[in-house]
CHARMM internal coordinates of N, CA and C (Angstrom, degrees):
IC EDIT
DIST 1 N 1 CA 1.4364
DIST 1 CA 1 C 1.5297
ANGL 1 N 1 CA 1 C 110.47
DIST 1 C 2 N 1.3204
ANGL 1 CA 1 C 2 N 116.83
DIHE 1 N 1 CA 1 C 2 N -43.65
DIST 2 N 2 CA 1.4594
ANGL 1 C 2 N 2 CA 119.06
DIHE 1 CA 1 C 2 N 2 CA -178.76
DIST 2 CA 2 C 1.5218
ANGL 2 N 2 CA 2 C 111.44
DIHE 1 C 2 N 2 CA 2 C -68.36
DIST 2 C 3 N 1.3198
ANGL 2 CA 2 C 3 N 116.75
DIHE 2 N 2 CA 2 C 3 N -34.91
DIST 3 N 3 CA 1.4621
ANGL 2 C 3 N 3 CA 120.21
DIHE 2 CA 2 C 3 N 3 CA 177.06
DIST 3 CA 3 C 1.5177
ANGL 3 N 3 CA 3 C 110.15
DIHE 2 C 3 N 3 CA 3 C -65.55
DIST 3 C 4 N 1.3228
ANGL 3 CA 3 C 4 N 117.62
DIHE 3 N 3 CA 3 C 4 N -40.72
DIST 4 N 4 CA 1.4570
ANGL 3 C 4 N 4 CA 120.53
DIHE 3 CA 3 C 4 N 4 CA 178.07
DIST 4 CA 4 C 1.5245
ANGL 4 N 4 CA 4 C 110.35
DIHE 3 C 4 N 4 CA 4 C -62.99
DIST 4 C 5 N 1.3462
ANGL 4 CA 4 C 5 N 116.80
DIHE 4 N 4 CA 4 C 5 N -44.52
DIST 5 N 5 CA 1.4607
ANGL 4 C 5 N 5 CA 120.75
DIHE 4 CA 4 C 5 N 5 CA 178.63
DIST 5 CA 5 C 1.5191
ANGL 5 N 5 CA 5 C 110.72
DIHE 4 C 5 N 5 CA 5 C -61.95
DIST 5 C 6 N 1.3290
ANGL 5 CA 5 C 6 N 117.15
DIHE 5 N 5 CA 5 C 6 N -42.55
DIST 6 N 6 CA 1.4624
ANGL 5 C 6 N 6 CA 121.16
DIHE 5 CA 5 C 6 N 6 CA -179.55
DIST 6 CA 6 C 1.5237
ANGL 6 N 6 CA 6 C 110.89
DIHE 5 C 6 N 6 CA 6 C -64.01
DIST 6 C 7 N 1.3360
ANGL 6 CA 6 C 7 N 117.54
DIHE 6 N 6 CA 6 C 7 N -38.30
DIST 7 N 7 CA 1.4655
ANGL 6 C 7 N 7 CA 120.83
DIHE 6 CA 6 C 7 N 7 CA 178.78
DIST 7 CA 7 C 1.5235
ANGL 7 N 7 CA 7 C 112.18
DIHE 6 C 7 N 7 CA 7 C -69.88
DIST 7 C 8 N 1.3287
ANGL 7 CA 7 C 8 N 118.31
DIHE 7 N 7 CA 7 C 8 N -25.50
DIST 8 N 8 CA 1.4614
ANGL 7 C 8 N 8 CA 121.60
DIHE 7 CA 7 C 8 N 8 CA -178.43
DIST 8 CA 8 C 1.5232
ANGL 8 N 8 CA 8 C 112.58
DIHE 7 C 8 N 8 CA 8 C -79.99
DIST 8 C 9 N 1.3109
ANGL 8 CA 8 C 9 N 117.63
DIHE 8 N 8 CA 8 C 9 N -17.06
DIST 9 N 9 CA 1.4637
ANGL 8 C 9 N 9 CA 120.30
DIHE 8 CA 8 C 9 N 9 CA 179.59
DIST 9 CA 9 C 1.5285
ANGL 9 N 9 CA 9 C 109.70
DIHE 8 C 9 N 9 CA 9 C -71.97
DIST 9 C 10 N 1.3419
ANGL 9 CA 9 C 10 N 116.80
DIHE 9 N 9 CA 9 C 10 N 141.28
DIST 10 N 10 CA 1.4672
ANGL 9 C 10 N 10 CA 119.89
DIHE 9 CA 9 C 10 N 10 CA -178.02
DIST 10 CA 10 C 1.5276
ANGL 10 N 10 CA 10 C 112.38
DIHE 9 C 10 N 10 CA 10 C -80.79
DIST 10 C 11 N 1.3084
ANGL 10 CA 10 C 11 N 115.85
DIHE 10 N 10 CA 10 C 11 N 160.61
DIST 11 N 11 CA 1.4559
ANGL 10 C 11 N 11 CA 121.86
DIHE 10 CA 10 C 11 N 11 CA 170.93
DIST 11 CA 11 C 1.5078
ANGL 11 N 11 CA 11 C 114.72
DIHE 10 C 11 N 11 CA 11 C 96.46
DIST 11 C 12 N 1.3330
ANGL 11 CA 11 C 12 N 114.53
DIHE 11 N 11 CA 11 C 12 N -179.87
DIST 12 N 12 CA 1.4712
ANGL 11 C 12 N 12 CA 120.21
DIHE 11 CA 11 C 12 N 12 CA 177.95
DIST 12 CA 12 C 1.5264
ANGL 12 N 12 CA 12 C 111.15
DIHE 11 C 12 N 12 CA 12 C -72.80
DIST 12 C 13 N 1.3066
ANGL 12 CA 12 C 13 N 115.67
DIHE 12 N 12 CA 12 C 13 N 176.24
DIST 13 N 13 CA 1.4650
ANGL 12 C 13 N 13 CA 121.72
DIHE 12 CA 12 C 13 N 13 CA -174.36
DIST 13 CA 13 C 1.5243
ANGL 13 N 13 CA 13 C 112.06
DIHE 12 C 13 N 13 CA 13 C -57.68
DIST 13 C 14 N 1.3306
ANGL 13 CA 13 C 14 N 118.25
DIHE 13 N 13 CA 13 C 14 N -45.27
DIST 14 N 14 CA 1.4638
ANGL 13 C 14 N 14 CA 120.01
DIHE 13 CA 13 C 14 N 14 CA -176.79
DIST 14 CA 14 C 1.5283
ANGL 14 N 14 CA 14 C 110.97
DIHE 13 C 14 N 14 CA 14 C -64.24
DIST 14 C 15 N 1.3321
ANGL 14 CA 14 C 15 N 117.50
DIHE 14 N 14 CA 14 C 15 N -34.10
DIST 15 N 15 CA 1.4546
ANGL 14 C 15 N 15 CA 120.85
DIHE 14 CA 14 C 15 N 15 CA 179.64
DIST 15 CA 15 C 1.5331
ANGL 15 N 15 CA 15 C 110.99
DIHE 14 C 15 N 15 CA 15 C -73.41
DIST 15 C 16 N 1.3270
ANGL 15 CA 15 C 16 N 116.65
DIHE 15 N 15 CA 15 C 16 N -37.39
DIST 16 N 16 CA 1.4671
ANGL 15 C 16 N 16 CA 119.87
DIHE 15 CA 15 C 16 N 16 CA 176.71
DIST 16 CA 16 C 1.5178
ANGL 16 N 16 CA 16 C 111.07
DIHE 15 C 16 N 16 CA 16 C -65.52
DIST 16 C 17 N 1.3216
ANGL 16 CA 16 C 17 N 116.92
DIHE 16 N 16 CA 16 C 17 N -37.21
DIST 17 N 17 CA 1.4643
ANGL 16 C 17 N 17 CA 120.27
DIHE 16 CA 16 C 17 N 17 CA 176.66
DIST 17 CA 17 C 1.5278
ANGL 17 N 17 CA 17 C 110.19
DIHE 16 C 17 N 17 CA 17 C -65.14
DIST 17 C 18 N 1.3314
ANGL 17 CA 17 C 18 N 116.41
DIHE 17 N 17 CA 17 C 18 N -41.72
DIST 18 N 18 CA 1.4587
ANGL 17 C 18 N 18 CA 120.76
DIHE 17 CA 17 C 18 N 18 CA 177.74
DIST 18 CA 18 C 1.5226
ANGL 18 N 18 CA 18 C 111.23
DIHE 17 C 18 N 18 CA 18 C -63.67
DIST 18 C 19 N 1.3312
ANGL 18 CA 18 C 19 N 117.98
DIHE 18 N 18 CA 18 C 19 N -45.20
DIST 19 N 19 CA 1.4620
ANGL 18 C 19 N 19 CA 121.84
DIHE 18 CA 18 C 19 N 19 CA 176.81
DIST 19 CA 19 C 1.5254
ANGL 19 N 19 CA 19 C 110.65
DIHE 18 C 19 N 19 CA 19 C -60.03
DIST 19 C 20 N 1.3190
ANGL 19 CA 19 C 20 N 117.09
DIHE 19 N 19 CA 19 C 20 N -41.94
DIST 20 N 20 CA 1.4594
ANGL 19 C 20 N 20 CA 120.95
DIHE 19 CA 19 C 20 N 20 CA 179.45
DIST 20 CA 20 C 1.5282
ANGL 20 N 20 CA 20 C 110.67
DIHE 19 C 20 N 20 CA 20 C -61.91
DIST 20 C 21 N 1.3132
ANGL 20 CA 20 C 21 N 117.18
DIHE 20 N 20 CA 20 C 21 N -41.90
DIST 21 N 21 CA 1.4623
ANGL 20 C 21 N 21 CA 120.85
DIHE 20 CA 20 C 21 N 21 CA 179.50
DIST 21 CA 21 C 1.5193
ANGL 21 N 21 CA 21 C 111.09
DIHE 20 C 21 N 21 CA 21 C -65.90
DIST 21 C 22 N 1.3251
ANGL 21 CA 21 C 22 N 117.28
DIHE 21 N 21 CA 21 C 22 N -39.44
DIST 22 N 22 CA 1.4674
ANGL 21 C 22 N 22 CA 120.95
DIHE 21 CA 21 C 22 N 22 CA 178.69
DIST 22 CA 22 C 1.5275
ANGL 22 N 22 CA 22 C 110.52
DIHE 21 C 22 N 22 CA 22 C -66.94
DIST 22 C 23 N 1.3235
ANGL 22 CA 22 C 23 N 117.09
DIHE 22 N 22 CA 22 C 23 N -42.00
DIST 23 N 23 CA 1.4630
ANGL 22 C 23 N 23 CA 120.62
DIHE 22 CA 22 C 23 N 23 CA 178.25
DIST 23 CA 23 C 1.5288
ANGL 23 N 23 CA 23 C 110.25
DIHE 22 C 23 N 23 CA 23 C -63.64
DIST 23 C 24 N 1.3178
ANGL 23 CA 23 C 24 N 117.33
DIHE 23 N 23 CA 23 C 24 N -43.06
DIST 24 N 24 CA 1.4559
ANGL 23 C 24 N 24 CA 121.20
DIHE 23 CA 23 C 24 N 24 CA 178.73
DIST 24 CA 24 C 1.5326
ANGL 24 N 24 CA 24 C 111.40
DIHE 23 C 24 N 24 CA 24 C -63.41
DIST 24 C 25 N 1.3276
ANGL 24 CA 24 C 25 N 116.98
DIHE 24 N 24 CA 24 C 25 N -43.75
DIST 25 N 25 CA 1.4591
ANGL 24 C 25 N 25 CA 120.63
DIHE 24 CA 24 C 25 N 25 CA 178.85
DIST 25 CA 25 C 1.5349
ANGL 25 N 25 CA 25 C 110.77
DIHE 24 C 25 N 25 CA 25 C -63.96
DIST 25 C 26 N 1.3175
ANGL 25 CA 25 C 26 N 116.79
DIHE 25 N 25 CA 25 C 26 N -39.18
DIST 26 N 26 CA 1.4656
ANGL 25 C 26 N 26 CA 119.99
DIHE 25 CA 25 C 26 N 26 CA 177.75
DIST 26 CA 26 C 1.5167
ANGL 26 N 26 CA 26 C 112.02
DIHE 25 C 26 N 26 CA 26 C -65.07
DIST 26 C 27 N 1.3173
ANGL 26 CA 26 C 27 N 116.87
DIHE 26 N 26 CA 26 C 27 N -41.25
DIST 27 N 27 CA 1.4626
ANGL 26 C 27 N 27 CA 120.48
DIHE 26 CA 26 C 27 N 27 CA 178.55
DIST 27 CA 27 C 1.5288
ANGL 27 N 27 CA 27 C 110.57
DIHE 26 C 27 N 27 CA 27 C -64.29
DIST 27 C 28 N 1.3183
ANGL 27 CA 27 C 28 N 117.43
DIHE 27 N 27 CA 27 C 28 N -42.42
DIST 28 N 28 CA 1.4647
ANGL 27 C 28 N 28 CA 120.60
DIHE 27 CA 27 C 28 N 28 CA 177.87
DIST 28 CA 28 C 1.5193
ANGL 28 N 28 CA 28 C 111.71
DIHE 27 C 28 N 28 CA 28 C -64.47
DIST 28 C 29 N 1.3317
ANGL 28 CA 28 C 29 N 117.00
DIHE 28 N 28 CA 28 C 29 N -39.49
DIST 29 N 29 CA 1.4594
ANGL 28 C 29 N 29 CA 121.07
DIHE 28 CA 28 C 29 N 29 CA 178.65
DIST 29 CA 29 C 1.5252
ANGL 29 N 29 CA 29 C 111.06
DIHE 28 C 29 N 29 CA 29 C -62.92
DIST 29 C 30 N 1.3171
ANGL 29 CA 29 C 30 N 117.09
DIHE 29 N 29 CA 29 C 30 N -43.36
DIST 30 N 30 CA 1.4665
ANGL 29 C 30 N 30 CA 120.79
DIHE 29 CA 29 C 30 N 30 CA 178.40
DIST 30 CA 30 C 1.5312
ANGL 30 N 30 CA 30 C 110.16
DIHE 29 C 30 N 30 CA 30 C -64.06
DIST 30 C 31 N 1.3212
ANGL 30 CA 30 C 31 N 117.21
DIHE 30 N 30 CA 30 C 31 N -41.53
DIST 31 N 31 CA 1.4621
ANGL 30 C 31 N 31 CA 119.78
DIHE 30 CA 30 C 31 N 31 CA 178.53
DIST 31 CA 31 C 1.5265
ANGL 31 N 31 CA 31 C 111.77
DIHE 30 C 31 N 31 CA 31 C -61.71
DIST 31 C 32 N 1.3236
ANGL 31 CA 31 C 32 N 116.96
DIHE 31 N 31 CA 31 C 32 N -47.17
DIST 32 N 32 CA 1.4640
ANGL 31 C 32 N 32 CA 120.75
DIHE 31 CA 31 C 32 N 32 CA -175.90
DIST 32 CA 32 C 1.5247
ANGL 32 N 32 CA 32 C 111.62
DIHE 31 C 32 N 32 CA 32 C -70.90
DIST 32 C 33 N 1.3293
ANGL 32 CA 32 C 33 N 118.38
DIHE 32 N 32 CA 32 C 33 N -38.25
DIST 33 N 33 CA 1.4623
ANGL 32 C 33 N 33 CA 121.32
DIHE 32 CA 32 C 33 N 33 CA -175.75
DIST 33 CA 33 C 1.5257
ANGL 33 N 33 CA 33 C 113.80
DIHE 32 C 33 N 33 CA 33 C -84.63
DIST 33 C 34 N 1.3271
ANGL 33 CA 33 C 34 N 118.20
DIHE 33 N 33 CA 33 C 34 N -29.81
DIST 34 N 34 CA 1.4636
ANGL 33 C 34 N 34 CA 120.30
DIHE 33 CA 33 C 34 N 34 CA -172.64
DIST 34 CA 34 C 1.5188
ANGL 34 N 34 CA 34 C 112.43
DIHE 33 C 34 N 34 CA 34 C -116.83
DIST 34 C 35 N 1.3067
ANGL 34 CA 34 C 35 N 117.21
DIHE 34 N 34 CA 34 C 35 N -56.05
DIST 35 N 35 CA 1.4659
ANGL 34 C 35 N 35 CA 120.67
DIHE 34 CA 34 C 35 N 35 CA -169.30
DIST 35 CA 35 C 1.5237
ANGL 35 N 35 CA 35 C 111.98
DIHE 34 C 35 N 35 CA 35 C -71.81
DIST 35 C 36 N 1.3230
ANGL 35 CA 35 C 36 N 118.08
DIHE 35 N 35 CA 35 C 36 N -49.21
DIST 36 N 36 CA 1.4623
ANGL 35 C 36 N 36 CA 119.84
DIHE 35 CA 35 C 36 N 36 CA -175.96
DIST 36 CA 36 C 1.5292
ANGL 36 N 36 CA 36 C 113.00
DIHE 35 C 36 N 36 CA 36 C -64.82
DIST 36 C 37 N 1.3430
ANGL 36 CA 36 C 37 N 121.08
DIHE 36 N 36 CA 36 C 37 N -42.76
DIST 37 N 37 CA 1.4735
ANGL 36 C 37 N 37 CA 119.03
DIHE 36 CA 36 C 37 N 37 CA 175.58
DIST 37 CA 37 C 1.5332
ANGL 37 N 37 CA 37 C 112.57
DIHE 36 C 37 N 37 CA 37 C -63.01
DIST 37 C 38 N 1.3256
ANGL 37 CA 37 C 38 N 116.90
DIHE 37 N 37 CA 37 C 38 N -39.31
DIST 38 N 38 CA 1.4625
ANGL 37 C 38 N 38 CA 120.37
DIHE 37 CA 37 C 38 N 38 CA 177.69
DIST 38 CA 38 C 1.5198
ANGL 38 N 38 CA 38 C 110.78
DIHE 37 C 38 N 38 CA 38 C -62.81
DIST 38 C 39 N 1.3181
ANGL 38 CA 38 C 39 N 116.39
DIHE 38 N 38 CA 38 C 39 N -42.48
DIST 39 N 39 CA 1.4586
ANGL 38 C 39 N 39 CA 121.43
DIHE 38 CA 38 C 39 N 39 CA 179.64
DIST 39 CA 39 C 1.5292
ANGL 39 N 39 CA 39 C 111.32
DIHE 38 C 39 N 39 CA 39 C -66.79
DIST 39 C 40 N 1.3163
ANGL 39 CA 39 C 40 N 117.40
DIHE 39 N 39 CA 39 C 40 N -35.99
DIST 40 N 40 CA 1.4662
ANGL 39 C 40 N 40 CA 120.88
DIHE 39 CA 39 C 40 N 40 CA 179.15
DIST 40 CA 40 C 1.5240
ANGL 40 N 40 CA 40 C 111.10
DIHE 39 C 40 N 40 CA 40 C -66.15
DIST 40 C 41 N 1.3317
ANGL 40 CA 40 C 41 N 118.01
DIHE 40 N 40 CA 40 C 41 N -34.15
DIST 41 N 41 CA 1.4611
ANGL 40 C 41 N 41 CA 120.72
DIHE 40 CA 40 C 41 N 41 CA 177.67
DIST 41 CA 41 C 1.5186
ANGL 41 N 41 CA 41 C 111.41
DIHE 40 C 41 N 41 CA 41 C -68.49
DIST 41 C 42 N 1.3076
ANGL 41 CA 41 C 42 N 117.04
DIHE 41 N 41 CA 41 C 42 N -33.06
DIST 42 N 42 CA 1.4588
ANGL 41 C 42 N 42 CA 121.02
DIHE 41 CA 41 C 42 N 42 CA -176.67
DIST 42 CA 42 C 1.5316
ANGL 42 N 42 CA 42 C 111.77
DIHE 41 C 42 N 42 CA 42 C -80.32
DIST 42 C 43 N 1.3309
ANGL 42 CA 42 C 43 N 117.39
DIHE 42 N 42 CA 42 C 43 N -41.96
DIST 43 N 43 CA 1.4573
ANGL 42 C 43 N 43 CA 119.97
DIHE 42 CA 42 C 43 N 43 CA -170.98
DIST 43 CA 43 C 1.5268
ANGL 43 N 43 CA 43 C 114.08
DIHE 42 C 43 N 43 CA 43 C -83.44
DIST 43 C 44 N 1.3146
ANGL 43 CA 43 C 44 N 119.60
DIHE 43 N 43 CA 43 C 44 N -32.64
DIST 44 N 44 CA 1.4645
ANGL 43 C 44 N 44 CA 123.64
DIHE 43 CA 43 C 44 N 44 CA -178.33
DIST 44 CA 44 C 1.5236
ANGL 44 N 44 CA 44 C 111.66
DIHE 43 C 44 N 44 CA 44 C 54.70
DIST 44 C 45 N 1.3152
ANGL 44 CA 44 C 45 N 117.50
DIHE 44 N 44 CA 44 C 45 N 49.35
DIST 45 N 45 CA 1.4532
ANGL 44 C 45 N 45 CA 121.29
DIHE 44 CA 44 C 45 N 45 CA -178.18
DIST 45 CA 45 C 1.5212
ANGL 45 N 45 CA 45 C 113.15
DIHE 44 C 45 N 45 CA 45 C -70.97
DIST 45 C 46 N 1.3165
ANGL 45 CA 45 C 46 N 118.17
DIHE 45 N 45 CA 45 C 46 N -20.81
DIST 46 N 46 CA 1.4623
ANGL 45 C 46 N 46 CA 120.58
DIHE 45 CA 45 C 46 N 46 CA -177.98
DIST 46 CA 46 C 1.5248
ANGL 46 N 46 CA 46 C 112.71
DIHE 45 C 46 N 46 CA 46 C -91.51
DIST 46 C 47 N 1.3233
ANGL 46 CA 46 C 47 N 118.53
DIHE 46 N 46 CA 46 C 47 N -2.21
DIST 47 N 47 CA 1.4768
ANGL 46 C 47 N 47 CA 120.50
DIHE 46 CA 46 C 47 N 47 CA 178.87
DIST 47 CA 47 C 1.5217
ANGL 47 N 47 CA 47 C 109.14
DIHE 46 C 47 N 47 CA 47 C -71.53
DIST 47 C 48 N 1.3110
ANGL 47 CA 47 C 48 N 114.80
DIHE 47 N 47 CA 47 C 48 N 139.89
DIST 48 N 48 CA 1.4552
ANGL 47 C 48 N 48 CA 121.02
DIHE 47 CA 47 C 48 N 48 CA -179.94
DIST 48 CA 48 C 1.5293
ANGL 48 N 48 CA 48 C 109.39
DIHE 47 C 48 N 48 CA 48 C -102.21
DIST 48 C 49 N 1.3179
ANGL 48 CA 48 C 49 N 115.96
DIHE 48 N 48 CA 48 C 49 N 142.62
DIST 49 N 49 CA 1.4717
ANGL 48 C 49 N 49 CA 119.78
DIHE 48 CA 48 C 49 N 49 CA 177.56
DIST 49 CA 49 C 1.5227
ANGL 49 N 49 CA 49 C 111.66
DIHE 48 C 49 N 49 CA 49 C -99.01
DIST 49 C 50 N 1.3177
ANGL 49 CA 49 C 50 N 117.75
DIHE 49 N 49 CA 49 C 50 N -5.14
DIST 50 N 50 CA 1.4589
ANGL 49 C 50 N 50 CA 121.62
DIHE 49 CA 49 C 50 N 50 CA 178.37
DIST 50 CA 50 C 1.5222
ANGL 50 N 50 CA 50 C 108.08
DIHE 49 C 50 N 50 CA 50 C -92.87
DIST 50 C 51 N 1.3342
ANGL 50 CA 50 C 51 N 117.54
DIHE 50 N 50 CA 50 C 51 N 126.47
DIST 51 N 51 CA 1.4515
ANGL 50 C 51 N 51 CA 120.86
DIHE 50 CA 50 C 51 N 51 CA -174.43
DIST 51 CA 51 C 1.4735
ANGL 51 N 51 CA 51 C 116.27
DIHE 50 C 51 N 51 CA 51 C -99.92
END
COOR INIT
IC SEED 1 N 1 CA 1 C
IC BUILD
């Protein structure tokens, strides 16, 4: 799958590597800013059951 995605990116090798890095950074940013806080609200992993 990653090879197919890499082949679909336009430009020479250095530009495809740059695009890949930007896409990866964007995906990580979305995960850290949106998905992980939302997941933390749902799961409550830090709640303690000992009173």
